[in-house]
MARZALUM-62580 format. One record per residue (C-alpha): residue number from 1; x, y, z; residue in one letter. Coordinates in steps of 0.1 Angstrom, whole numbers, plus 2048, in hexadecimal, padded with zeros to 3 digits. Layout:
% residues N
- i:c1:c2:c3:aa
- NUM:X:Y:Z:A .
...
% end
This chain:
% residues 269
- i:c1:c2:c3:aa
- 1:78F:7E8:78E:X .
- 2:7AD:800:78E:X .
- 3:7B6:80B:76A:X .
- 4:7D5:820:763:X .
- 5:7D6:82F:740:X .
- 6:7F6:83E:732:X .
- 7:801:84B:754:X .
- 8:81F:863:752:X .
- 9:830:879:76B:X .
- 10:84B:892:762:X .
- 11:861:8A6:779:X .
- 12:870:8C0:762:X .
- 13:883:8AD:748:X .
- 14:883:88D:75C:X .
- 15:868:873:756:X .
- 16:861:860:776:X .
- 17:844:84B:768:X .
- 18:841:846:743:X .
- 19:820:83C:732:X .
- 20:816:820:74A:X .
- 21:7F6:80C:742:X .
- 22:7E8:7F3:75B:X .
- 23:7C7:7E2:764:X .
- 24:7C5:7D4:788:X .
- 25:7A6:7C1:792:X .
- 26:797:7C5:7B5:X .
- 27:7A6:7AE:7CF:X .
- 28:7C8:7AC:7BE:X .
- 29:7E9:7AC:7D1:X .
- 30:801:7BD:7B9:X .
- 31:826:7C2:7BF:X .
- 32:836:7E0:7AE:X .
- 33:85B:7D7:7AA:X .
- 34:87A:7E7:79D:X .
- 35:899:7FA:7A8:X .
- 36:899:81A:7BD:X .
- 37:890:837:7A6:X .
- 38:87C:821:78E:X .
- 39:85C:835:794:X .
- 40:84A:81E:7AC:X .
- 41:843:838:7C7:X .
- 42:838:852:7AD:X .
- 43:820:839:79E:X .
- 44:80F:832:7BF:X .
- 45:80E:857:7C9:X .
- 46:7FC:85F:7A9:X .
- 47:7E2:843:7AF:X .
- 48:7DC:853:7D1:X .
- 49:7DD:876:7C1:X .
- 50:7F9:881:7D8:X .
- 51:80A:88A:7B7:X .
- 52:7F8:894:797:X .
- 53:800:883:776:X .
- 54:80E:897:75A:X .
- 55:7FA:881:742:X .
- 56:7E3:863:743:X .
- 57:7C5:859:758:X .
- 58:7BE:844:777:X .
- 59:79B:833:778:X .
- 60:78B:820:795:X .
- 61:76C:80D:78C:X .
- 62:768:824:76E:X .
- 63:76C:845:782:X .
- 64:788:85D:777:X .
- 65:79D:861:796:X .
- 66:7B4:87A:785:X .
- 67:796:892:782:X .
- 68:78C:892:7A7:X .
- 69:78E:8B2:7BB:X .
- 70:785:8BE:7DE:X .
- 71:76F:8A8:7F3:X .
- 72:76E:88D:7D7:X .
- 73:794:88C:7D8:X .
- 74:795:889:7FE:X .
- 75:77C:86C:7FB:X .
- 76:792:85B:7E2:X .
- 77:7B0:85D:7F9:X .
- 78:79C:84D:814:X .
- 79:792:831:7FD:X .
- 80:7B6:82E:7F0:X .
- 81:7CB:82B:810:X .
- 82:7F1:830:811:X .
- 83:80A:81E:826:X .
- 84:82C:82F:825:X .
- 85:850:823:829:X .
- 86:855:83B:847:X .
- 87:834:832:858:X .
- 88:828:857:859:X .
- 89:81B:854:87D:X .
- 90:81A:86F:897:X .
- 91:834:864:8B0:X .
- 92:826:878:8CD:X .
- 93:803:86A:8C9:X .
- 94:7F8:848:8D7:X .
- 95:7F3:82B:8BF:X .
- 96:7CD:82B:8C1:X .
- 97:7CC:850:8B7:X .
- 98:7E3:84A:89A:X .
- 99:7CC:82F:88E:X .
- 100:7AD:845:893:X .
- 101:7BC:85E:87B:X .
- 102:7B1:845:860:X .
- 103:78D:84E:869:X .
- 104:790:873:863:X .
- 105:77C:871:843:X .
- 106:760:860:856:X .
- 107:75B:87A:871:X .
- 108:752:8A0:872:X .
- 109:770:8B7:872:X .
- 110:769:8C6:895:X .
- 111:768:8A3:8A5:X .
- 112:789:899:895:X .
- 113:79A:8B9:89F:X .
- 114:78F:8B4:8C3:X .
- 115:796:88F:8C2:X .
- 116:772:888:8CB:X .
- 117:772:865:8BC:X .
- 118:752:851:8BF:X .
- 119:751:82F:8D1:X .
- 120:74B:81F:8AF:X .
- 121:76B:82F:8A0:X .
- 122:77F:824:8BF:X .
- 123:772:800:8BB:X .
- 124:77B:7FF:896:X .
- 125:79E:80C:89E:X .
- 126:7A3:7F3:8BA:X .
- 127:796:7D6:8A5:X .
- 128:7B0:7DF:88A:X .
- 129:7CC:7DF:8A4:X .
- 130:7C0:7BE:8B1:X .
- 131:7C0:7B0:88E:X .
- 132:7E5:7B7:88C:X .
- 133:7ED:7AB:8B0:X .
- 134:7F6:7CE:8BD:X .
- 135:7D7:7D8:8D0:X .
- 136:7EB:7D7:8F1:X .
- 137:7FF:7F5:8E3:X .
- 138:7E1:80B:8DE:X .
- 139:7EA:823:8FB:X .
- 140:810:825:8F2:X .
- 141:81F:843:8E0:X .
- 142:827:839:8BC:X .
- 143:84B:845:8BF:X .
- 144:852:829:8D9:X .
- 145:849:80D:8C1:X .
- 146:861:7F9:8AB:X .
- 147:861:7FE:886:X .
- 148:84C:7DF:87F:X .
- 149:833:7E9:899:X .
- 150:830:80C:88B:X .
- 151:82A:7FE:868:X .
- 152:80F:7E8:875:X .
- 153:7FF:806:886:X .
- 154:801:818:864:X .
- 155:7F0:7FA:853:X .
- 156:7D5:7FA:86E:X .
- 157:7CF:81F:867:X .
- 158:7CB:818:842:X .
- 159:7B3:7FB:849:X .
- 160:79B:811:85F:X .
- 161:797:828:841:X .
- 162:783:80B:833:X .
- 163:795:80E:811:X .
- 164:790:7FD:7F0:X .
- 165:7B5:7FF:7E8:X .
- 166:7D5:800:7FD:X .
- 167:7F5:80E:7EE:X .
- 168:814:804:802:X .
- 169:833:817:7F8:X .
- 170:852:803:802:X .
- 171:842:7F9:823:X .
- 172:85E:7E2:82D:X .
- 173:87C:7F6:821:X .
- 174:888:7FF:844:X .
- 175:87F:7DE:856:X .
- 176:893:7C0:860:X .
- 177:889:79D:852:X .
- 178:872:794:86E:X .
- 179:85E:7B4:86D:X .
- 180:85E:7B2:847:X .
- 181:84B:791:84A:X .
- 182:833:79F:864:X .
- 183:82B:7BE:84F:X .
- 184:827:7AB:82F:X .
- 185:811:791:841:X .
- 186:7FB:7AE:84D:X .
- 187:7F6:7BB:829:X .
- 188:7EF:798:81D:X .
- 189:7D4:793:837:X .
- 190:7C3:7B4:82D:X .
- 191:7C3:7A9:809:X .
- 192:7B7:785:80F:X .
- 193:79F:78B:82B:X .
- 194:78E:7AA:81E:X .
- 195:794:7A9:7F9:X .
- 196:7A5:7CB:7FA:X .
- 197:7BB:7D2:7DB:X .
- 198:7E0:7D7:7E6:X .
- 199:7FB:7E7:7D1:X .
- 200:81C:7E4:7E2:X .
- 201:83D:7F3:7D7:X .
- 202:85A:7DB:7DE:X .
- 203:87E:7DA:7D7:X .
- 204:884:7B7:7E3:X .
- 205:879:79E:7C8:X .
- 206:878:780:7DF:X .
- 207:85E:791:7F5:X .
- 208:84A:79C:7D7:X .
- 209:84A:779:7C8:X .
- 210:83F:76A:7EA:X .
- 211:822:781:7F1:X .
- 212:815:790:7D1:X .
- 213:7FF:77F:7B7:X .
- 214:80B:796:79C:X .
- 215:82A:7AB:796:X .
- 216:82D:7CC:783:X .
- 217:851:7D6:77B:X .
- 218:85C:7F9:774:X .
- 219:87E:804:766:X .
- 220:885:829:760:X .
- 221:860:830:764:X .
- 222:855:817:749:X .
- 223:841:7F7:74D:X .
- 224:859:7DB:743:X .
- 225:847:7BD:754:X .
- 226:824:7B4:75E:X .
- 227:81B:791:767:X .
- 228:81B:775:782:X .
- 229:83A:772:798:X .
- 230:845:751:788:X .
- 231:846:761:765:X .
- 232:861:77A:76F:X .
- 233:87F:76B:75D:X .
- 234:8A4:775:75E:X .
- 235:8A1:78C:740:X .
- 236:884:79F:750:X .
- 237:897:7A1:771:X .
- 238:8B5:7B0:75F:X .
- 239:89F:7CB:750:X .
- 240:892:7D3:773:X .
- 241:8B1:7CF:789:X .
- 242:8D0:7D1:772:X .
- 243:8EF:7C4:783:X .
- 244:8DA:7BA:7A2:X .
- 245:8C5:7A2:78D:X .
- 246:8D8:782:795:X .
- 247:8D6:789:7BA:X .
- 248:8B0:790:7BB:X .
- 249:8A7:774:7A3:X .
- 250:8BA:75A:7B8:X .
- 251:8AC:766:7D9:X .
- 252:898:74B:7EC:X .
- 253:874:756:7F0:X .
- 254:864:75B:812:X .
- 255:846:744:814:X .
- 256:826:758:81E:X .
- 257:80C:74B:835:X .
- 258:7EF:736:828:X .
- 259:7D2:74B:81C:X .
- 260:7B6:74D:836:X .
- 261:791:749:82D:X .
- 262:784:769:81D:X .
- 263:769:77B:831:X .
- 264:756:79B:828:X .
- 265:767:7BC:830:X .
- 266:75B:7C6:853:X .
- 267:769:7CF:875:X .
- 268:75F:7BE:895:X .
- 269:766:7CF:8B6:X .
% end
């Protein structure tokens, strides 16, 4: 379980995240919603320890993540994979190598620097690409892919880390509606098939309602909503979205795919 206790982050006089407390069981798919600047990205970056909290604690299965340093912190970042809005791929490298970067914590440094990937690592990376229907792109340079394809490569890279938790920071913000569906379906498959906990920052309430089993709403860094999607009423939406509330509440949800049978977390080449 992920436990967030009184998490706060200040930037000078500005409070980006203000005393947030959450408990998130394993296997959840949680949408973090709110307007731009509400503190969603800062919250996820603190969970991954890309940003340090000013106050509060983050616990995973009882272990204090905020106290980790050195190798233990690197291990945590491998177990807590990030998917970014701008993909964070190396455009000049081929797709397979970009995915293999997710295995860096599993191989000796000299092998990774020389790109001496084992047959097992390559099989794991190809299996992840196959899972998202992009294995045929393995030899292409990442810069030649569409936005939706690049984001699926980024999700495959996260998956080969063999994480307990995936943090997706506005993963569909730059995508068209079709690729939005493809990317959200990919995250849903990871959650449902492998039982990996997913925290996904989303601005679009209709998408969040369709894919997430719980919504966490931030406004000016404070937690103002925490509950199932159908419990988000007009008053709570106004707290989150202000003048945009009527538009986001009335939006027609996108129906996600049916949940597949849950299988143990494992890769097959």
